[in-house]
gemmi code that builds the backbone of each chain (N, CA, C; Angstrom):
import gemmi

chains = {
    "A": [
        ("UNK", (89.721, 218.974, 147.226), (91.404, 218.188, 146.723), (91.852, 217.414, 147.731)),
        ("UNK", (91.845, 216.271, 147.890), (92.549, 215.868, 148.923), (94.453, 216.048, 148.382)),
        ("UNK", (94.626, 217.149, 149.412), (96.181, 217.339, 149.269), (96.612, 216.923, 150.249)),
        ("UNK", (98.314, 216.895, 150.018), (99.050, 216.263, 151.162), (98.925, 216.727, 152.529)),
        ("UNK", (98.708, 218.080, 152.764), (98.099, 218.374, 154.021), (97.243, 217.871, 154.763)),
        ("UNK", (96.377, 217.967, 153.215), (94.587, 216.985, 154.412), (95.016, 215.777, 154.774)),
        ("UNK", (95.500, 214.767, 153.869), (95.597, 213.419, 154.257), (96.402, 213.356, 155.817)),
        ("UNK", (95.334, 212.430, 156.685), (95.972, 212.085, 157.784), (95.930, 210.610, 158.123)),
        ("UNK", (97.249, 210.201, 158.578), (97.514, 209.112, 159.093), (96.613, 208.584, 160.196)),
        ("UNK", (95.833, 207.084, 159.571), (95.198, 206.944, 160.668), (93.540, 206.997, 160.259)),
        ("UNK", (93.342, 208.212, 159.021), (91.551, 207.774, 159.085), (91.420, 207.189, 158.025)),
        ("UNK", (90.295, 206.513, 157.731), (89.484, 205.929, 156.761), (89.264, 206.944, 155.650)),
        ("UNK", (89.264, 205.996, 154.532), (88.863, 207.166, 153.501), (87.714, 206.889, 152.594)),
        ("UNK", (87.412, 205.454, 153.271), (85.832, 205.164, 152.254), (86.183, 203.483, 151.839)),
        ("UNK", (84.727, 203.270, 151.315), (84.947, 201.420, 150.955), (84.395, 201.726, 149.619)),
        ("UNK", (84.739, 200.670, 148.960), (84.421, 200.274, 147.245), (83.970, 199.137, 147.491)),
        ("UNK", (82.738, 199.003, 146.334), (82.239, 197.657, 146.274), (82.059, 197.147, 144.813)),
        ("UNK", (83.050, 195.900, 144.406), (82.500, 195.481, 143.169), (82.365, 194.451, 142.878)),
        ("UNK", (81.662, 194.036, 142.339), (81.170, 192.361, 141.640), (82.088, 191.652, 140.746)),
        ("UNK", (82.809, 190.621, 141.343), (83.367, 189.629, 140.220), (82.516, 189.376, 139.650)),
        ("UNK", (82.057, 189.789, 138.606), (81.034, 189.308, 137.223), (81.489, 188.719, 136.199)),
        ("UNK", (80.773, 188.332, 135.083), (81.097, 187.888, 134.065), (81.461, 188.961, 132.980)),
        ("UNK", (80.768, 189.972, 132.989), (81.537, 191.225, 132.266), (82.918, 191.463, 133.145)),
        ("UNK", (83.161, 191.801, 134.039), (84.670, 192.125, 134.916), (85.086, 191.123, 133.793)),
        ("UNK", (85.281, 189.878, 134.144), (86.394, 188.838, 133.938), (86.595, 188.794, 132.231)),
        ("UNK", (85.025, 188.872, 132.019), (85.432, 189.207, 130.123), (86.336, 190.527, 129.719)),
        ("UNK", (86.269, 191.551, 130.443), (87.321, 192.654, 130.355), (88.657, 192.390, 130.218)),
        ("UNK", (88.450, 191.526, 131.349), (90.289, 190.991, 131.846), (90.774, 190.222, 130.941)),
        ("UNK", (89.871, 188.879, 130.499), (90.075, 188.009, 129.529), (90.636, 188.590, 128.466)),
        ("UNK", (90.177, 189.824, 128.304), (90.856, 190.313, 126.548), (91.850, 190.860, 126.317)),
        ("UNK", (92.309, 190.934, 127.817), (93.920, 191.598, 127.786), (94.715, 190.311, 128.192)),
        ("UNK", (94.480, 189.282, 129.129), (95.094, 188.415, 129.679), (94.122, 187.122, 129.672)),
        ("UNK", (94.516, 186.583, 127.975), (93.698, 185.298, 127.811), (93.801, 184.129, 128.777)),
        ("UNK", (95.154, 183.989, 128.868), (95.286, 182.880, 129.777), (94.761, 182.502, 131.089)),
        ("UNK", (94.305, 183.693, 131.298), (94.103, 183.623, 133.063), (92.290, 182.689, 132.931)),
        ("UNK", (92.069, 182.477, 131.987), (90.645, 181.747, 131.814), (90.798, 180.177, 132.535)),
        ("UNK", (91.746, 179.537, 132.105), (91.830, 178.344, 133.059), (91.974, 178.235, 134.423)),
        ("UNK", (92.000, 179.421, 135.412), (91.979, 179.949, 136.581), (90.475, 179.883, 136.839)),
        ("UNK", (89.830, 180.464, 136.163), (88.387, 180.325, 136.712), (87.720, 179.192, 137.335)),
        ("UNK", (86.489, 179.156, 138.283), (85.853, 180.456, 138.561), (86.435, 181.433, 139.657)),
        ("UNK", (87.903, 180.694, 140.354), (88.474, 181.721, 140.795), (89.254, 183.133, 140.434)),
        ("UNK", (88.995, 184.338, 141.333), (89.590, 185.117, 140.858), (91.189, 185.273, 140.480)),
        ("UNK", (91.666, 185.345, 139.187), (92.974, 185.026, 138.720), (93.876, 186.338, 139.655)),
        ("UNK", (94.820, 185.744, 140.602), (95.655, 186.253, 140.867), (96.282, 187.645, 140.527)),
        ("UNK", (96.558, 187.523, 139.291), (97.196, 188.817, 138.455), (95.753, 189.752, 138.513)),
        ("UNK", (94.851, 189.678, 139.029), (93.511, 190.635, 139.143), (93.600, 191.419, 140.203)),
        ("UNK", (94.418, 191.267, 141.367), (94.290, 191.461, 142.722), (94.502, 193.246, 142.447)),
        ("UNK", (95.483, 193.244, 141.774), (95.901, 194.739, 141.579), (95.205, 195.324, 140.963)),
        ("UNK", (94.594, 194.757, 139.863), (93.746, 195.680, 139.229), (92.663, 196.090, 140.226)),
        ("UNK", (91.621, 195.277, 140.964), (90.681, 195.224, 141.608), (90.845, 196.672, 143.015)),
        ("UNK", (92.048, 196.283, 143.472), (92.505, 197.446, 144.121), (92.704, 198.647, 143.692)),
        ("UNK", (93.395, 198.453, 142.549), (93.333, 200.297, 142.015), (92.040, 200.727, 141.589)),
        ("UNK", (91.329, 199.927, 141.351), (89.777, 200.538, 141.021), (89.297, 200.872, 142.156)),
        ("UNK", (89.623, 200.396, 142.935), (88.929, 201.057, 144.577), (89.575, 201.741, 145.051)),
        ("UNK", (90.729, 201.950, 144.846), (91.301, 203.072, 145.009), (90.921, 204.504, 144.514)),
        ("UNK", (91.331, 204.106, 143.392), (90.811, 205.395, 142.390), (89.364, 205.951, 142.427)),
        ("UNK", (88.302, 204.846, 142.732), (86.755, 205.224, 142.884), (86.489, 205.710, 144.239)),
        ("UNK", (87.922, 205.471, 145.409), (87.470, 206.112, 146.777), (88.045, 207.237, 147.092)),
        ("UNK", (89.178, 207.090, 146.788), (89.819, 208.642, 147.133), (90.039, 209.524, 145.975)),
        ("UNK", (89.404, 210.544, 146.360), (89.197, 211.610, 145.337), (88.637, 212.568, 145.912)),
        ("UNK", (88.797, 213.716, 145.584), (89.673, 214.174, 144.185), (91.032, 214.187, 144.845)),
        ("UNK", (91.684, 213.576, 143.890), (93.189, 213.568, 143.878), (94.190, 214.802, 142.708)),
        ("UNK", (95.249, 215.297, 143.348), (95.880, 216.327, 142.602), (96.354, 215.489, 141.306)),
        ("UNK", (96.885, 216.036, 140.485), (97.306, 215.051, 139.183), (99.139, 215.132, 139.623)),
        ("UNK", (99.611, 214.075, 139.206), (100.763, 213.752, 139.103), (101.467, 212.924, 140.119)),
        ("UNK", (100.221, 212.347, 140.266), (100.662, 211.288, 141.585), (101.464, 210.286, 140.764)),
        ("UNK", (102.347, 209.547, 141.590), (103.311, 208.944, 141.207), (103.103, 207.020, 142.346)),
        ("UNK", (102.909, 205.898, 141.423), (102.459, 204.728, 142.304), (103.880, 204.478, 142.441)),
        ("UNK", (104.691, 204.369, 143.476), (106.036, 204.186, 143.658), (106.387, 202.712, 144.360)),
        ("UNK", (105.626, 202.246, 145.160), (105.633, 201.070, 146.269), (104.266, 200.544, 146.261)),
        ("UNK", (104.377, 198.549, 146.529), (103.298, 197.971, 146.269), (103.301, 196.942, 147.233)),
        ("UNK", (102.810, 196.368, 147.937), (102.736, 195.024, 149.249), (100.993, 194.797, 148.990)),
        ("UNK", (100.963, 193.496, 148.920), (99.850, 192.561, 149.238), (100.322, 191.672, 149.978)),
        ("UNK", (99.112, 191.019, 150.577), (99.129, 189.673, 151.109), (97.976, 188.993, 150.985)),
        ("UNK", (97.806, 188.050, 150.384), (96.737, 187.185, 149.866), (95.980, 186.371, 150.451)),
        ("UNK", (95.076, 186.052, 151.355), (94.209, 185.363, 152.436), (93.593, 184.232, 151.521)),
        ("UNK", (92.840, 184.812, 150.677), (91.783, 184.013, 149.654), (91.192, 184.558, 148.522)),
        ("UNK", (90.997, 183.624, 147.597), (91.026, 184.453, 146.389), (89.400, 184.340, 145.889)),
        ("UNK", (88.458, 185.544, 145.711), (87.005, 184.896, 145.365), (86.801, 184.222, 144.455)),
        ("UNK", (85.192, 184.002, 144.117), (85.079, 183.438, 143.219), (84.026, 183.988, 142.268)),
        ("UNK", (83.868, 183.997, 141.035), (82.801, 184.345, 140.017), (81.329, 184.801, 140.761)),
        ("UNK", (80.818, 185.879, 140.830), (79.311, 186.020, 141.642), (79.717, 186.658, 142.689)),
        ("UNK", (80.819, 186.371, 143.667), (81.160, 187.246, 145.182), (81.449, 188.707, 144.511)),
        ("UNK", (81.227, 189.354, 145.945), (81.256, 190.975, 145.645), (82.551, 190.868, 146.782)),
        ("UNK", (83.130, 192.231, 146.154), (84.673, 192.384, 147.052), (84.482, 193.939, 147.596)),
        ("UNK", (84.263, 193.791, 149.048), (84.408, 195.183, 149.185), (85.598, 195.712, 149.937)),
        ("UNK", (85.961, 196.698, 149.607), (87.322, 197.196, 149.897), (87.440, 198.516, 150.851)),
        ("UNK", (87.937, 198.331, 151.833), (88.283, 199.637, 152.987), (89.554, 200.065, 153.038)),
        ("UNK", (89.382, 201.861, 152.518), (90.548, 202.183, 152.455), (90.986, 203.279, 153.386)),
        ("UNK", (92.331, 203.266, 153.984), (92.838, 204.295, 154.947), (93.909, 204.637, 154.729)),
        ("UNK", (94.516, 205.989, 155.202), (95.626, 206.620, 155.169), (96.508, 205.924, 156.261)),
        ("UNK", (97.541, 205.008, 155.718), (98.343, 204.350, 157.014), (99.328, 205.219, 157.277)),
        ("UNK", (100.202, 206.332, 156.432), (101.031, 207.137, 156.866), (101.667, 208.124, 155.965)),
        ("UNK", (102.137, 209.261, 156.171), (102.540, 210.262, 155.189), (104.060, 210.777, 155.597)),
        ("UNK", (105.186, 211.167, 154.854), (106.046, 211.605, 154.882), (107.089, 212.075, 153.793)),
        ("UNK", (107.784, 213.319, 154.115), (108.373, 214.232, 153.044), (109.939, 213.412, 153.324)),
        ("UNK", (110.342, 212.980, 151.898), (111.499, 212.023, 151.732), (112.336, 212.780, 150.830)),
        ("UNK", (113.432, 212.720, 150.547), (113.934, 213.625, 149.201), (113.066, 214.169, 148.080)),
        ("UNK", (112.451, 215.523, 149.142), (111.994, 216.621, 148.713), (110.340, 215.684, 147.991)),
        ("UNK", (110.344, 214.827, 148.188), (109.204, 213.985, 147.580), (107.996, 213.824, 148.771)),
        ("UNK", (106.549, 214.164, 148.776), (105.681, 213.750, 149.254), (105.055, 212.199, 149.365)),
        ("UNK", (105.251, 211.743, 150.133), (105.166, 210.122, 150.153), (103.451, 209.957, 151.048)),
        ("UNK", (102.747, 209.022, 150.561), (101.389, 209.026, 151.163), (101.137, 207.587, 151.178)),
        ("UNK", (101.070, 206.919, 152.363), (101.099, 205.318, 152.300), (99.456, 205.206, 152.262)),
        ("UNK", (98.854, 204.194, 151.693), (97.665, 203.904, 152.018), (97.380, 202.320, 152.087)),
        ("UNK", (96.527, 201.944, 152.811), (96.634, 200.464, 153.361), (94.760, 200.187, 152.879)),
        ("UNK", (94.710, 199.192, 151.884), (93.506, 198.415, 151.881), (93.136, 197.112, 152.159)),
        ("UNK", (91.755, 197.294, 152.753), (91.338, 195.510, 153.271), (90.293, 195.466, 152.207)),
        ("UNK", (90.273, 194.157, 151.754), (89.383, 193.739, 151.258), (88.514, 192.220, 151.394)),
        ("UNK", (87.468, 192.200, 151.730), (87.130, 191.206, 151.980), (85.568, 190.587, 151.208)),
        ("UNK", (85.031, 189.378, 151.101), (83.871, 188.944, 150.459), (82.492, 189.335, 151.265)),
        ("UNK", (81.709, 189.280, 150.566), (80.199, 189.468, 151.032), (79.806, 188.738, 152.329)),
        ("UNK", (80.574, 187.623, 152.865), (80.389, 187.218, 154.279), (81.806, 187.715, 155.392)),
        ("UNK", (82.759, 188.528, 154.879), (83.389, 189.149, 156.018), (84.545, 188.567, 155.635)),
        ("UNK", (84.870, 187.440, 155.040), (85.926, 186.965, 154.874), (86.802, 187.989, 154.199)),
        ("UNK", (88.101, 187.564, 154.785), (89.114, 188.403, 154.128), (89.877, 188.173, 152.982)),
        ("UNK", (89.950, 188.749, 151.941), (90.659, 188.133, 150.443), (92.024, 188.489, 150.377)),
        ("UNK", (92.225, 189.795, 150.565), (93.947, 190.641, 150.400), (93.628, 191.984, 151.208)),
        ("UNK", (95.167, 191.855, 151.470), (94.948, 193.089, 151.837), (96.520, 194.249, 151.195)),
        ("UNK", (96.308, 195.298, 150.872), (97.276, 195.988, 150.448), (98.033, 197.071, 151.122)),
        ("UNK", (99.210, 197.587, 150.708), (99.560, 198.643, 151.247), (100.362, 199.381, 150.085)),
        ("UNK", (99.629, 200.740, 149.698), (100.579, 201.428, 148.662), (101.390, 202.747, 148.961)),
        ("UNK", (102.643, 202.922, 148.462), (103.131, 204.309, 148.480), (103.144, 204.918, 147.463)),
        ("UNK", (102.656, 206.028, 147.753), (102.303, 207.031, 146.404), (102.928, 208.534, 146.293)),
        ("UNK", (103.959, 208.776, 145.579), (104.218, 210.211, 145.763), (103.179, 211.297, 144.978)),
        ("UNK", (102.857, 211.923, 146.598), (101.327, 212.871, 146.243), (101.859, 214.062, 145.360)),
        ("UNK", (100.840, 214.118, 144.289), (101.149, 215.384, 143.495), (101.276, 216.763, 143.825)),
        ("UNK", (100.270, 216.690, 145.162), (99.948, 218.190, 145.372), (99.580, 218.049, 147.304)),
    ],
    "B": [
        ("UNK", (118.603, 176.402, 142.229), (117.953, 177.479, 142.593), (116.622, 177.572, 141.259)),
        ("UNK", (115.446, 177.709, 141.964), (114.206, 177.639, 141.059), (113.892, 179.034, 140.892)),
        ("UNK", (113.650, 178.917, 139.291), (113.295, 179.930, 138.611), (111.880, 180.215, 138.329)),
        ("UNK", (111.082, 181.245, 138.320), (109.849, 181.232, 138.312), (109.537, 181.170, 136.395)),
        ("UNK", (108.463, 180.996, 135.797), (108.270, 180.662, 134.452), (107.991, 181.947, 134.647)),
        ("UNK", (108.382, 182.447, 133.411), (108.395, 184.237, 132.920), (107.101, 184.273, 131.971)),
        ("UNK", (106.377, 185.388, 132.050), (105.299, 185.950, 131.803), (105.486, 186.972, 131.000)),
        ("UNK", (104.677, 187.202, 129.728), (105.199, 188.504, 128.994), (103.744, 189.383, 128.430)),
        ("UNK", (104.046, 190.653, 128.076), (102.795, 191.633, 127.470), (103.571, 192.289, 126.604)),
        ("UNK", (103.176, 192.738, 125.459), (102.978, 193.575, 124.445), (102.605, 194.318, 124.736)),
        ("UNK", (103.137, 195.767, 125.211), (102.407, 197.023, 125.667), (102.320, 198.311, 124.392)),
        ("UNK", (101.051, 198.166, 123.934), (100.875, 198.955, 123.047), (99.378, 199.966, 123.692)),
        ("UNK", (99.047, 200.871, 122.345), (97.776, 201.970, 123.077), (96.617, 200.952, 123.203)),
        ("UNK", (96.369, 199.796, 123.070), (95.058, 199.057, 122.907), (95.281, 198.056, 124.051)),
        ("UNK", (96.393, 198.078, 124.572), (96.328, 197.524, 126.081), (96.321, 198.324, 126.798)),
        ("UNK", (96.591, 199.670, 126.616), (96.501, 200.284, 128.010), (95.333, 200.627, 128.149)),
        ("UNK", (94.598, 200.919, 126.904), (93.088, 201.496, 126.767), (92.415, 200.071, 127.646)),
        ("UNK", (92.370, 198.999, 127.325), (92.268, 198.139, 127.941), (91.754, 198.294, 129.413)),
        ("UNK", (93.233, 197.960, 129.803), (93.379, 198.707, 131.177), (92.815, 199.483, 131.963)),
        ("UNK", (92.973, 200.795, 131.270), (92.158, 201.479, 131.529), (90.732, 201.532, 131.836)),
        ("UNK", (90.151, 201.000, 130.729), (88.751, 200.445, 131.096), (88.553, 199.437, 132.558)),
        ("UNK", (89.467, 198.419, 132.675), (89.453, 197.688, 133.862), (89.329, 198.436, 135.241)),
        ("UNK", (90.638, 199.069, 134.973), (90.583, 199.940, 136.512), (89.379, 201.396, 136.651)),
        ("UNK", (89.286, 201.608, 135.631), (88.515, 202.812, 135.307), (89.787, 203.950, 135.427)),
        ("UNK", (90.788, 203.814, 135.052), (91.817, 204.575, 135.626), (92.202, 205.499, 134.034)),
        ("UNK", (91.558, 206.691, 133.685), (91.871, 207.639, 132.385), (92.552, 208.723, 133.018)),
        ("UNK", (93.712, 208.321, 133.464), (94.663, 209.607, 133.711), (95.637, 209.893, 132.179)),
        ("UNK", (95.382, 211.027, 131.902), (95.727, 211.469, 130.850), (97.072, 211.073, 130.523)),
        ("UNK", (98.132, 210.540, 131.459), (99.246, 210.172, 131.225), (99.394, 208.872, 130.636)),
        ("UNK", (98.211, 208.643, 130.469), (98.461, 206.651, 130.013), (97.290, 206.726, 128.734)),
        ("UNK", (96.926, 207.444, 128.695), (95.574, 207.329, 127.213), (95.980, 208.478, 126.444)),
        ("UNK", (96.347, 209.875, 126.805), (96.224, 210.916, 126.060), (97.425, 211.402, 125.426)),
        ("UNK", (97.877, 211.245, 124.070), (99.588, 211.514, 123.707), (99.647, 212.973, 123.695)),
        ("UNK", (98.733, 213.959, 123.230), (98.966, 215.274, 123.148), (99.537, 215.765, 124.780)),
        ("UNK", (98.779, 215.179, 125.828), (98.976, 215.395, 127.106), (100.157, 215.225, 127.613)),
        ("UNK", (100.377, 213.797, 126.871), (101.757, 213.333, 127.674), (103.088, 213.519, 127.185)),
        ("UNK", (102.942, 214.359, 125.702), (104.297, 214.764, 125.365), (104.656, 215.848, 125.853)),
        ("UNK", (103.569, 216.776, 126.710), (104.033, 217.721, 127.374), (104.733, 217.656, 128.655)),
        ("UNK", (104.880, 216.330, 129.036), (105.426, 215.828, 130.709), (106.666, 215.227, 130.276)),
        ("UNK", (107.318, 215.031, 131.163), (108.873, 214.759, 131.459), (109.158, 213.208, 130.828)),
        ("UNK", (107.868, 212.629, 130.653), (107.886, 210.833, 129.752), (107.864, 211.079, 128.466)),
        ("UNK", (107.460, 212.317, 127.512), (107.220, 212.865, 126.530), (106.380, 211.809, 125.603)),
        ("UNK", (105.827, 210.663, 126.058), (104.711, 210.212, 125.350), (103.803, 209.325, 126.614)),
        ("UNK", (102.736, 208.718, 125.947), (102.099, 207.971, 127.495), (102.829, 206.690, 127.885)),
        ("UNK", (102.474, 206.634, 129.199), (103.113, 205.441, 129.868), (102.195, 204.506, 130.089)),
        ("UNK", (102.441, 203.220, 130.418), (101.192, 202.437, 131.066), (101.009, 202.008, 132.318)),
        ("UNK", (100.166, 201.875, 132.733), (99.798, 201.630, 134.046), (100.460, 201.299, 135.080)),
        ("UNK", (101.407, 201.186, 136.041), (102.193, 200.400, 136.477), (101.620, 198.833, 137.127)),
        ("UNK", (100.591, 199.080, 137.412), (99.940, 197.644, 137.918), (99.323, 196.835, 136.675)),
        ("UNK", (99.618, 197.064, 135.475), (99.524, 196.543, 134.570), (100.828, 195.490, 134.554)),
        ("UNK", (101.303, 195.924, 134.515), (102.407, 195.392, 134.299), (103.050, 194.119, 135.603)),
        ("UNK", (102.742, 195.015, 136.917), (102.645, 193.898, 138.239), (101.920, 192.850, 138.069)),
        ("UNK", (100.585, 192.809, 137.424), (99.707, 191.521, 137.198), (100.793, 190.675, 136.497)),
        ("UNK", (101.782, 190.797, 135.551), (102.483, 189.754, 135.038), (103.086, 189.017, 136.092)),
        ("UNK", (103.713, 189.665, 137.329), (104.121, 188.958, 138.111), (103.333, 187.878, 138.965)),
        ("UNK", (102.283, 188.230, 139.185), (100.958, 187.145, 139.927), (100.933, 186.191, 138.602)),
        ("UNK", (100.824, 186.606, 137.399), (100.763, 185.449, 136.089), (101.709, 184.475, 136.648)),
        ("UNK", (103.356, 185.104, 136.414), (104.319, 184.070, 136.752), (104.509, 183.625, 137.857)),
        ("UNK", (104.190, 183.973, 139.169), (103.704, 183.068, 140.010), (102.847, 182.059, 139.958)),
        ("UNK", (101.896, 182.602, 139.019), (100.978, 181.312, 139.235), (100.857, 180.406, 138.616)),
        ("UNK", (101.557, 180.752, 137.308), (102.284, 179.396, 136.324), (103.335, 178.672, 137.064)),
        ("UNK", (103.931, 179.268, 137.705), (104.956, 178.791, 138.572), (104.755, 177.364, 139.415)),
        ("UNK", (103.631, 178.161, 140.187), (103.138, 177.382, 141.725), (102.082, 177.158, 141.887)),
        ("UNK", (101.147, 177.551, 140.659), (99.718, 177.066, 140.762), (98.839, 178.420, 141.852)),
        ("UNK", (97.559, 178.237, 141.498), (96.703, 179.250, 141.975), (96.673, 179.031, 143.520)),
        ("UNK", (96.622, 177.595, 143.936), (96.241, 177.663, 145.401), (97.376, 178.237, 146.247)),
        ("UNK", (98.759, 177.810, 145.946), (99.856, 178.538, 146.408), (100.081, 179.958, 146.047)),
        ("UNK", (99.715, 180.442, 145.470), (99.393, 181.779, 145.304), (98.544, 182.491, 146.180)),
        ("UNK", (97.483, 181.922, 146.654), (96.225, 182.184, 147.068), (96.779, 182.234, 148.766)),
        ("UNK", (98.114, 182.359, 149.174), (98.345, 182.625, 150.427), (100.007, 183.455, 150.439)),
        ("UNK", (99.893, 183.992, 149.269), (101.346, 185.072, 149.244), (101.352, 186.592, 149.630)),
        ("UNK", (102.358, 186.749, 149.712), (102.895, 188.252, 149.831), (104.039, 188.514, 149.142)),
        ("UNK", (103.608, 189.980, 148.596), (104.207, 190.634, 147.853), (104.713, 191.924, 147.909)),
        ("UNK", (105.924, 192.060, 147.633), (106.265, 193.512, 147.928), (107.308, 193.892, 146.544)),
        ("UNK", (106.792, 194.983, 146.004), (107.546, 195.613, 144.818), (107.659, 197.200, 145.091)),
        ("UNK", (108.673, 197.591, 144.097), (108.916, 199.039, 144.054), (108.899, 199.361, 142.355)),
        ("UNK", (108.014, 200.577, 142.072), (107.949, 200.356, 140.449), (109.017, 201.346, 140.305)),
        ("UNK", (110.432, 201.207, 139.248), (111.394, 201.989, 139.412), (111.576, 202.858, 138.072)),
        ("UNK", (110.673, 202.242, 137.121), (110.921, 203.129, 135.767), (109.403, 202.956, 134.993)),
        ("UNK", (109.094, 203.777, 134.366), (108.066, 203.815, 133.320), (107.831, 202.946, 132.152)),
        ("UNK", (106.780, 201.939, 131.809), (106.526, 201.112, 130.754), (106.000, 202.252, 129.642)),
        ("UNK", (106.560, 202.245, 128.656), (106.239, 203.094, 127.566), (105.567, 202.495, 126.398)),
        ("UNK", (104.701, 202.681, 125.651), (104.195, 202.219, 124.686), (105.339, 201.891, 123.463)),
        ("UNK", (104.842, 200.653, 123.015), (105.481, 199.911, 122.471), (106.687, 199.197, 123.343)),
        ("UNK", (106.653, 198.959, 124.453), (107.796, 198.216, 125.249), (107.162, 196.807, 125.047)),
        ("UNK", (107.785, 195.758, 125.606), (107.045, 194.068, 125.513), (108.078, 194.338, 127.379)),
        ("UNK", (107.477, 193.878, 127.856), (107.231, 193.351, 129.443), (107.396, 192.151, 129.595)),
        ("UNK", (108.760, 191.644, 130.285), (108.542, 190.384, 130.881), (108.942, 189.977, 132.667)),
        ("UNK", (108.053, 189.441, 133.143), (107.751, 189.358, 134.364), (108.676, 187.813, 134.725)),
        ("UNK", (109.291, 187.694, 136.093), (109.929, 186.537, 136.379), (110.685, 186.698, 137.648)),
        ("UNK", (111.542, 185.690, 137.823), (112.105, 185.882, 139.401), (112.935, 184.728, 139.419)),
        ("UNK", (113.432, 184.475, 140.622), (114.647, 183.200, 140.842), (114.179, 183.527, 142.465)),
        ("UNK", (114.608, 181.871, 142.914), (114.610, 181.751, 144.402), (115.879, 182.254, 145.242)),
        ("UNK", (115.502, 182.914, 146.358), (116.655, 183.763, 147.192), (117.269, 182.780, 147.799)),
        ("UNK", (118.720, 183.473, 147.856), (119.583, 182.564, 148.067), (119.488, 182.152, 149.942)),
        ("UNK", (119.016, 183.284, 150.497), (119.007, 183.239, 151.925), (117.654, 182.533, 152.512)),
        ("UNK", (116.742, 182.839, 151.755), (115.151, 182.149, 151.982), (114.596, 181.276, 150.995)),
        ("UNK", (114.567, 179.999, 151.569), (113.862, 179.273, 150.422), (112.110, 179.363, 149.702)),
        ("UNK", (111.773, 180.265, 151.084), (110.309, 180.956, 150.806), (110.034, 181.974, 149.890)),
        ("UNK", (111.042, 182.372, 149.461), (111.185, 183.815, 149.262), (111.963, 183.958, 147.623)),
        ("UNK", (111.189, 184.325, 146.791), (111.485, 184.708, 145.284), (111.877, 186.200, 144.686)),
        ("UNK", (112.998, 186.476, 144.582), (113.213, 187.823, 144.006), (112.824, 187.976, 142.943)),
        ("UNK", (111.850, 188.801, 142.578), (110.983, 189.131, 141.347), (111.423, 190.426, 140.589)),
        ("UNK", (110.701, 190.284, 139.437), (111.121, 191.591, 138.341), (109.753, 191.626, 137.123)),
        ("UNK", (110.147, 192.695, 136.828), (109.239, 193.062, 135.437), (110.549, 193.864, 134.747)),
        ("UNK", (110.773, 193.996, 133.382), (111.882, 194.053, 132.921), (111.374, 194.419, 131.175)),
        ("UNK", (111.781, 195.321, 130.786), (111.629, 195.594, 129.071), (112.481, 194.606, 128.265)),
        ("UNK", (112.350, 195.125, 127.437), (113.093, 194.184, 125.868), (114.369, 194.705, 126.275)),
        ("UNK", (114.710, 195.759, 126.761), (116.099, 196.189, 126.589), (116.867, 195.809, 127.849)),
        ("UNK", (116.029, 194.813, 128.377), (116.509, 194.351, 130.306), (116.679, 195.831, 131.332)),
        ("UNK", (115.610, 196.887, 130.595), (115.402, 197.806, 131.798), (114.263, 197.372, 132.782)),
        ("UNK", (115.013, 197.037, 134.218), (114.027, 196.585, 135.134), (112.709, 197.834, 135.753)),
        ("UNK", (111.667, 197.431, 135.377), (110.811, 198.507, 135.826), (110.170, 198.414, 137.430)),
        ("UNK", (109.960, 197.017, 137.486), (109.241, 196.432, 138.894), (110.462, 195.490, 139.339)),
        ("UNK", (110.696, 195.807, 140.636), (111.770, 194.916, 141.507), (110.962, 194.644, 142.763)),
        ("UNK", (111.159, 193.170, 143.105), (110.625, 192.782, 144.581), (110.993, 191.641, 144.848)),
        ("UNK", (110.296, 191.490, 145.891), (109.940, 190.031, 146.590), (108.674, 189.114, 146.360)),
        ("UNK", (109.074, 188.086, 146.263), (107.645, 186.867, 146.755), (107.480, 186.081, 147.799)),
        ("UNK", (106.702, 186.044, 148.355), (106.885, 185.151, 149.605), (105.941, 184.025, 149.751)),
        ("UNK", (105.731, 182.932, 149.462), (104.947, 181.598, 149.642), (105.046, 180.927, 150.981)),
    ],
}
model = gemmi.Model(1)
for chain_id, residues in chains.items():
    chain = gemmi.Chain(chain_id)
    for i, (resn, *xyz) in enumerate(residues, 1):
        res = gemmi.Residue()
        res.name, res.seqid = resn, gemmi.SeqId(i, " ")
        for name, pos in zip(("N", "CA", "C"), xyz):
            atom = gemmi.Atom()
            atom.name, atom.element = name, gemmi.Element(name[0])
            atom.pos, atom.b_iso = gemmi.Position(*pos), 0.0
            res.add_atom(atom)
        chain.add_residue(res)
    model.add_chain(chain)
structure = gemmi.Structure()
structure.add_model(model)
structure.setup_entities()
């Protein structure tokens, strides 16, 4: 279990690879059909979903009761259908504030050619 | 002062289930009413980033995808979104910085659930 005590700022936590495929976009358009007009580029609205899927697949096992408190993104380039999105995740910082244990994670996503797509930083109140 | 074109989503069990599948986030607080009853929320809550997606949609509808492809976004999740809520994202140009927009997601009751800024 990745408890608050075990998470160390600066540590890499792993890498996740997702294919931006027809199947992926079909599921997205079922929820947000208006984004179809943005294809073949990744709709910007999918950035947070791609990042969360990478985070959840990589940072585990997690304690129960985590609460997503803050999120930052910087977008550099939007991938296209068929591109592979590789996300590296690391622990950026942690602190105890107002009796809550906060952990900050950094995400860097790039395509199959190594081109940076988007970066993120999420602050999570860690449950254990 | 420019305002963002608003983007809206009706949040129900079906929408939450679809987003759970997309992100592979099957935390019971989102999908299991019996589990959620025993939490301080009392019912399932939506994934925060599902509502966050609406800010990107609002920005894209206002400025176009090309402008948003170099954007920065910084938000805080302040309240949960519940099954049955309708959430709306929007924003307005900052008085201090013309490249910055104060953005929000709020419920049908004007409860702000996400607040922050977008920079283009």
